[in-house]
KELONU-381260 format. One record per residue (C-alpha): residue in three letters; x, z, y. Coordinates in steps of 0.5 Angstrom, whole numbers, plus 2048, in hexadecimal, padded with zeros to 3 digits. Example, Ala and Ser with C-alpha at 12.3 -4.5 7.8 and 13.67 -1.06 7.14 Angstrom:
# residues 2
R code  c1  c3  c2
R  Ala 819 810 7F7
R  Ser 81B 80E 7FE
//
This chain:
# residues 189
R code  c1  c3  c2
R  Met 7FF 758 829
R  Asn 801 757 830
R  Lys 800 74F 82E
R  Lys 7F9 751 82D
R  Lys 7F8 755 833
R  Asn 7FB 74F 837
R  Arg 7F6 74A 834
R  Leu 7F0 74E 835
R  Glu 7F2 750 83C
R  His 7F3 748 83E
R  Thr 7EC 747 83A
R  Ile 7E9 74C 83F
R  Lys 7EC 749 845
R  Thr 7EB 742 844
R  His 7E3 743 842
R  Ser 7E2 749 846
R  His 7DE 744 84B
R  Glu 7D9 742 845
R  Ile 7D8 749 842
R  Phe 7D7 74C 849
R  Ala 7D3 746 84C
R  Cys 7CD 748 848
R  Gly 7CB 74E 84D
R  Glu 7C7 754 84A
R  Pro 7C6 755 843
R  Lys 7BE 754 841
R  Asp 7B9 759 841
R  Gly 7BA 75F 83D
R  His 7C1 75E 83B
R  Arg 7C4 764 83E
R  Glu 7BE 768 83B
R  Arg 7C0 766 834
R  Phe 7C7 767 835
R  Ala 7C6 76E 837
R  Arg 7C2 76F 831
R  Arg 7C7 76D 82C
R  Leu 7CC 770 830
R  Glu 7C8 777 830
R  Ala 7C7 776 828
R  Leu 7CE 774 827
R  His 7D0 77A 82B
R  Ala 7CB 77F 827
R  Ala 7CD 77C 820
R  Thr 7D5 77D 822
R  Thr 7D4 784 825
R  Ser 7D0 787 81F
R  Glu 7D5 784 81A
R  Val 7DB 785 81E
R  Gly 7D9 78C 81F
R  Thr 7D8 78E 818
R  Asp 7DF 78A 816
R  Thr 7E2 78E 81C
R  His 7E0 794 819
R  Val 7E3 793 812
R  Thr 7E9 790 815
R  His 7EA 796 819
R  Glu 7E9 79B 813
R  Thr 7ED 796 80F
R  Lys 7F3 797 814
R  Ala 7F2 79E 815
R  Asn 7F2 79F 80D
R  Asn 7F9 79B 80D
R  Arg 7FC 79F 812
R  Arg 7FA 7A5 80F
R  Asn 7FD 7A3 808
R  Arg 803 7A0 80B
R  Val 804 7A7 80F
R  Leu 803 7AA 808
R  Arg 808 7A6 804
R  Ile 80D 7A7 80A
R  Leu 80C 7AE 80A
R  Thr 80C 7AF 802
R  Gly 813 7AB 802
R  Val 816 7AF 807
R  Val 814 7B6 804
R  Thr 816 7B3 7FD
R  Thr 81D 7B1 800
R  Ala 81E 7B8 804
R  Ala 81C 7BB 7FD
R  Ala 821 7B7 7F9
R  Val 827 7B8 7FF
R  Met 825 7C0 7FF
R  Ala 825 7C0 7F7
R  Gly 82C 7BD 7F7
R  Ile 82F 7C1 7FD
R  Trp 82D 7C7 7F9
R  Leu 82F 7C5 7F2
R  Phe 836 7C3 7F5
R  Thr 837 7C9 7FA
R  Ser 834 7CF 7F6
R  Arg 839 7CE 7F0
R  Pro 840 7D2 7EF
R  Glu 846 7CD 7F0
R  Thr 848 7C9 7EA
R  Thr 84F 7C8 7EC
R  Ala 851 7CF 7EE
R  Pro 858 7D0 7F0
R  Leu 85C 7D1 7EA
R  Ser 862 7D6 7EB
R  Ser 869 7D5 7E7
R  Glu 867 7DC 7E3
R  Asp 861 7D9 7E0
R  Ser 861 7D8 7D9
R  Pro 85D 7D3 7D5
R  Ala 858 7D8 7D2
R  Asp 857 7DB 7D9
R  Val 856 7D4 7DC
R  Gln 851 7D2 7D6
R  Asn 84D 7D8 7D7
R  His 84C 7D7 7DE
R  Tyr 84A 7D0 7DD
R  Ala 846 7D2 7D7
R  Met 842 7D7 7DB
R  Leu 841 7D1 7E1
R  Phe 83E 7CD 7DB
R  Glu 83A 7D2 7D8
R  Asn 837 7D3 7DF
R  Glu 835 7CB 7E0
R  Leu 832 7CB 7D9
R  Glu 82E 7D1 7DA
R  Thr 82B 7CE 7E1
R  Thr 82A 7C7 7DD
R  Lys 826 7CB 7D8
R  Gln 822 7CE 7DD
R  Met 820 7C7 7E1
R  Leu 81E 7C5 7DA
R  Ser 818 7CA 7DA
R  Pro 813 7C5 7DD
R  Met 814 7BF 7D8
R  Asp 810 7BD 7D3
R  Gly 812 7BF 7CB
R  Asn 815 7B8 7C9
R  Glu 819 7B7 7CF
R  Arg 81B 7BE 7D0
R  Ala 81D 7BF 7C8
R  Lys 822 7B9 7C9
R  Val 825 7BB 7CF
R  Leu 826 7C2 7CC
R  Glu 829 7BF 7C6
R  Glu 82E 7BB 7CA
R  Leu 830 7C2 7CE
R  Glu 831 7C5 7C7
R  Thr 836 7C0 7C5
R  Met 839 7C0 7CB
R  Glu 83A 7C8 7CB
R  Ala 83C 7C8 7C4
R  Glu 842 7C3 7C5
R  Gln 849 7C7 7C4
R  Met 84F 7C6 7C8
R  Pro 854 7C2 7C5
R  Asp 859 7C6 7C2
R  Val 860 7C3 7C3
R  Gln 867 7C5 7C4
R  Met 869 7C4 7CB
R  Thr 86C 7C7 7D1
R  Asp 868 7CC 7D4
R  Glu 868 7C8 7DA
R  His 865 7C2 7D6
R  Lys 860 7C6 7D3
R  Ile 85D 7C9 7D9
R  Thr 85D 7C2 7DC
R  Leu 859 7C0 7D6
R  Ile 854 7C6 7D6
R  Val 853 7C5 7DD
R  Ser 852 7BD 7DC
R  Val 84D 7BF 7D6
R  Tyr 849 7C4 7D9
R  Ser 848 7C0 7E0
R  Ser 846 7BA 7DC
R  Arg 840 7BE 7D9
R  Ile 83E 7C2 7DF
R  Asn 83E 7BB 7E3
R  Ala 839 7B9 7DD
R  Leu 835 7BF 7DE
R  Gln 834 7BE 7E5
R  Gln 833 7B7 7E4
R  Ile 82D 7B9 7DF
R  Gln 82B 7BE 7E4
R  Met 82A 7B8 7EA
R  Asn 826 7B4 7E5
R  Leu 822 7B9 7E4
R  Ile 820 7BB 7EB
R  Thr 81F 7B3 7EC
R  His 81A 7B3 7E7
R  Gln 817 7B9 7E9
R  Ile 816 7B6 7F0
R  Lys 814 7B0 7ED
R  Thr 80E 7B3 7E9
R  Ser 80C 7B8 7EE
//
């Protein structure tokens, strides 16, 4: 680009005496030039005016759509965060401190109650789902509910550890299902 500019500049300097030696242009030259310039300016203004209007309208629509997308993302993220906070802070502690006087039956009753609470919460969250999906999830929940604790001979301490482990994994599975349901509900709304 710079090379072309230098060459053009050189040509103008070397031939300037020939170009400007002619003096004034012929009669009518300025009038014809002015008419052409006005016609060109009028055509450009009418086209540009319409295009400019469309361009401004398009830009305004793009800005509005961008703001709506950002706002939707922020609201969805906030809803997911709030649901997660609510879900994990409104639950009774699953690892309640155990005392040395607790029997395996007491521990099992405590964790069975926590499991039942989570199960009921999950079932309530299933109400907005359609029939087929809801039936599948309910069937899985009933299977999980029907599973019995293994009846093995071991010391009370080991039996308590087994009960806590089994029920904790079941409760965690229910909480994961609940988070998936919340995420699904947010995506569909």
